[in-house]
N, C-alpha and C positions, 0 to 999 in steps of 0.2 A: 432787043429792051429791057431793060428791068424789067422783073416782075412787080406784080403789085398787088398787093392788101387790103380790103377793105376791113376797119374795124369798127365796133358800136357800144361803146360801155359808158352806161347814161348814167355810173351812178358811183360815188366814190371808191365804194368797195370792189365793183368791176373794172374801174381802171386800175387799182392795183392787182387786180389778178389777171384781168388782160396784159398785163405790164410787166409783169413775171413771164408769162408765155413768148411774149414779144422779144422780151431781154433774150431767154435763149435761141429764137429764132434768126434774129440778127447777127447772135456770134457764128452761126455756121452759115447767114447769108447775107452778109450788112449789105446788099447793093438790093435788098429789095425795098419799096417803096410802100410805107406804112401809112395810110389816113382815112379821115371819118370823124369820130366823137370819143373824146377821152377826158382827160384830167390831167394834174400836177405829172403825175406818171408817165405816161405816152407818152407827153410831151417833150419829156427829158430823154427820152429816148429817139425822139427826131418825126417821130409822129406829125403827118401834116393834121389838125384838129379844124374844122370846118366849125363846128361848136365845144365847146368844156361842158365838162358835169356839171358845173357848180349853174350853169344857164340852163342845163335839164334837172334839176333839183323841182322834179314837178310832180306831186303826190294825192293820190287820192280822188274821188270821182268829181268832185267839185272846181277842183285845181286845175286839172284836165281840162274844164268846161272855160273855165276862167282865162284858160292860153290856149286855146284853141288856133284864132288864129296864127300864133306863132309857131304853135307844132307843125304846122300848114306848111306855114316857109320853111321849118326845118326838113321836112318830107322833101319837099319841092329841091331844095338845095342840095338835098342828099344826091336826090335821085341822078338830077344833071350834074354832078359830080361823077356819078357813077358812070354816066352815059360820057362823058371826055376820057376819064380816067381807064374804062374796061380793064377791074381787075381780073384777076384768074381765080378768087375766093373771096369771099365773105366770110370772118370771123365773129360771132353777135355773140356778146357775155351778157345774159340775165338780162336784166331791164324788157321783160316780155310786150309791155305794151307798146311801145315802139318794134323789139326786133322782131316780133310773127308781121308786124306790116314788112319790114322792109325784105323777109325772107321770101313771102310770096313775088316781093319785086323780084330780085333774084331768081327766081325760080324762073320766072318768065322769062327771064334773059337767057338762062341758062347757065348760070353761075354758082357754080356749089357752095352751100351755104355749111358751115361747120359750126352749130348752136354749143357754149360752155355755159354749163350753170341752166339746167333745166328751166322753163316756168312751174311753180310749184302748181300743176295741175290736179297735183293731187289732194290739195287743200281745198281751192277753186275755180271756178272758171274751166272745169273738165270740158267743156267743149272744143278749148284749143287744142285738142289731142287732136282732134281732125288737122288741122292746121301744120304739127309738129308732124304727120304721117306724110299731109303733101310736099308740104315745101321746105323740110329741116335736110340734108342730108349727111351728117353726120351726127349723133344726139351725145354729148359729153356731161355725165350728168357724178353729181359730188355727193350722193349719199346712196349708200347698197341696194338700198329697199327701191330705190327708185325704179332699177333695172327690171325686177319683177313687176311692176304698177305699170309699165309701158309694155312689157311682153304682151300683159294679158290685153293691152288693146293694138296687138301688130305693129309696133318698135320696138326696133332694134337699138338700144341705149348702151354705151359703154361707161362702165365707173373708171374714172380715172383718180379717184381721191379726192378727198377736199384742197383746194389750198392755205387752207390755212393752217393746216398740219405743216407743209411744206416751210411755211412764211414762217411758222414759230420756230420750226427746226433751225434756219439760219438765223434766229435774233439773240442778239447779245446782250445782254442786259444789265445793269449794275449790280452787286451785291444788295443786298438790303438795306444791311449797314451803311455802305458807301450813299445809297440813296437818302437815307434820312438823316446823315450827317450834311447833303447837300445843301438838303431842303430846313437843315438848323431844326428837324424833329427828335424830339427826346424818342431814342429807344425805348418800345413799351409800350409806347402813346397807341391807343387805340385808330384803325384806318380805314376810312370807311369811303369806298369810291362812287362818282357817280359818274355816270355816260347818259347825258341826255339824247344819244342822235348826232345824224350829220344832217340833217335837211331842215332847213330854217323854222317848217310850222310843225318840225317834234320840239325845237328848240323853245317856240313862244309857249306852246302845248302843256310840254313835260316839265322842262327847267326847273320853272317855281315850284308846282309841287315836290318836286326833288331837294330843291333848296327849302322848302318848309319842312319835311321831313328832316334835314340835317338840323334844321335849328333846333329841333325837339329832342333827338339826338344829343345835340352837345349840352343840352341842358342836363343831361343822365349821367351820359360818360364822357371821360376824357375823349376826344376826339379831332383829329383831324381827319380832312376831305380831300379828297384825291379828285381832280376834277378833268376830267379828257375831256378836249376838244377836238372836233375836225377838225383836220388841217385847211380847210376851205371855208368854215366859219368863225368872223370875229365878232361879226354884228348884233349886237342884241346882248351879248356878255357882260359883261361893264357894268352898262343899265341894271338888269337884273344883281348884278354880285354887289351892288354900291347898296342895295337896299339891304345885305348881309352880310356887313359887317363886320356883327360878331363873331363867325366864325372864319376860322385858320382853315384858307382852303391854298390847297398848291397844287399849282397847272401844271400839267405833264402829259405825257402820250396815253392811247389808250391801252396801251400795250404796258407798259408802266400801273396803270390804275389795278390793273386785273391780276397782274403778278405780284403787288406788295398791301392791295386792301385784305383786311380780314372781312371783308362782305363789300360787294358792288350794290349800287343799285342803276338798274341796266334796261333801256328802252328795246324794246320788242324790235329784233330784227338781227343781223350776222352779228352786232357785239354782244348776244345773248352766247352764241355757240364759243367765239375764241374765247369767251369769259369759262365757258366746260373745256375750253381745252388748258385754261389753267385751273381748272378745280377749284376757283374761288366760288365761293356759298355766293349765292344773289337773291335779288327780289327782281320781277322782270316787271316791266310798266308800262302801259300803251292808252294814249290817248288822243284823239282826233278832234274833228271838226262834230259835229251833232248827225249832221246830214250824213257825211263820212262816214260815221259811225252806224246810222241806221240803215245803209245800203249794203254796209259790207258785212253784218252782223245774220242776216237772210243770203248770202252769196257764201261765207265762210261756213264750210263743215266740219273744220276739226274740233276735237276739246279741250285742246290747247293749240294757244297759237306762239308759243316760244318754239325757233330751232331747238333752245338748249331741253325741255323736255319733249320735241316731236323725237328725237334723235336717242336722250336715252329712256323713254320710255314706251317709243312706237306710237304710228300714228293715230289708232285710232283708241288708243290706250286713255281714259280719265282720271286719270294714277298724274302725278308731278309730283317731279323731283326739284323744282324750286317754284316757290308761290306764283303767281300771277295776277296781279291786279293790271284791270282792264276800263276806260273810259269813266265811267262816276267811281268807279274804285278806287283807281288810280289818282289820291289825294295826298295831301302831305299826314292829318293822323292814321291815316288805314297801311299808307308807307311807312311810318316809324312804330307802326303795331307790327309787322310783320321783321320788319328787321330787329325790332327789340327781341322779340322771339328767335331771332337765330345766335343773338348777339350773348343772348343770358343764356343760350345752351349747347355750351361747348362742344356736346357727343351729339346733337344734332346738325351742327356744322362741321364737325370731321367725318360723320356719315354722309351727308353733301358732297363733299370734297371726295369722299372712295365715288361713289354712285357719277361724276361725275368724269371724274379723267377714268374711271371702264368704260364710257358711252363714247371717249376721245378716243382711245385705240381704234374701233369699230368705226375711224373718220380715216383709220391711216391707208394711205393708197401711195404708190414708190415715184414720187417727184412727179407730181402730174406735169408742171408747167415743162419738164423736158420732154416727155411723151405728147402733149398735146403739138408742141412745136415742131416734134416727128411727122406728128399727124397733117400739121398744113404746109410743111414741104414739101408732103406726097401730092398734095392735090395745087403747090405753085410751078 
């Protein structure tokens, strides 16, 4: 009988990180059956997906409540499939709200749980540490400071390096000159990147503010805007952009935005860390529903919320490598003001680049996907 591995990657970034590992695993063991939840990249590798990441794009306390019946059905279907398939191991990637519940289920069945990209309990919901200690057999973390954090809580965590570093080392992008030529952009034109997020809720709350700031920037500078769209999202973009026909917008990948932009306006999340790795100056923004924000601000204990600042400055620091605009501050005029400060000050932009690239060096690990694939082979 072939070995079976359950995978749960509920977000676009999780699908990407999980796929890197599964690709390496299947090269060595092509007979392994992979099933669970994932996205386009896991599906392309032949994983049997019960649900797609696009269906799991649920964020915030209010949204979870609205989708409670759907989520119950997901849990029921996943547990039924696990009992039927009897996998030798469970590979859970990020997405802690669902993955910690499933970790308990696997633990009760005696199935080893390998958790990759730890829940950010150092930021909020520290009570989850108990579940991690009880139900997870192998905890693989992507920030070096997490090893000490978990050790202080009696948990052994292994730093494997951040997957973004490996992905970027394998990335091949055209030269800036070729990119500009392909998109009919004159050399010397100021390029500002727009990264509005990968969830529908983020697009609806944040993209209008980014576009408002873009219009203000366009009135002051000769500007072309590079818009990075998540591959799973098209809905809503055309309608919003139709109101900003005065802007020159180039649709491209998120990594092209980070590579070529003089400045990026970035929704808080993994994208801020990726932008850090390119050394691209940025303004971080975040905006959610009023109730989600009221609940979240009571729970999050960090002084900075963006991964770019957490990695560059440390967990407890109130200093910032890049500006953060949260909730009511994340509006067009204020985003424009912060962007203007950076664009008008080349020395500040250069200093920001140096600091971000120095922080990137601290994330490096030796091919995390290869290492994790070998760990999974051991359990299988």
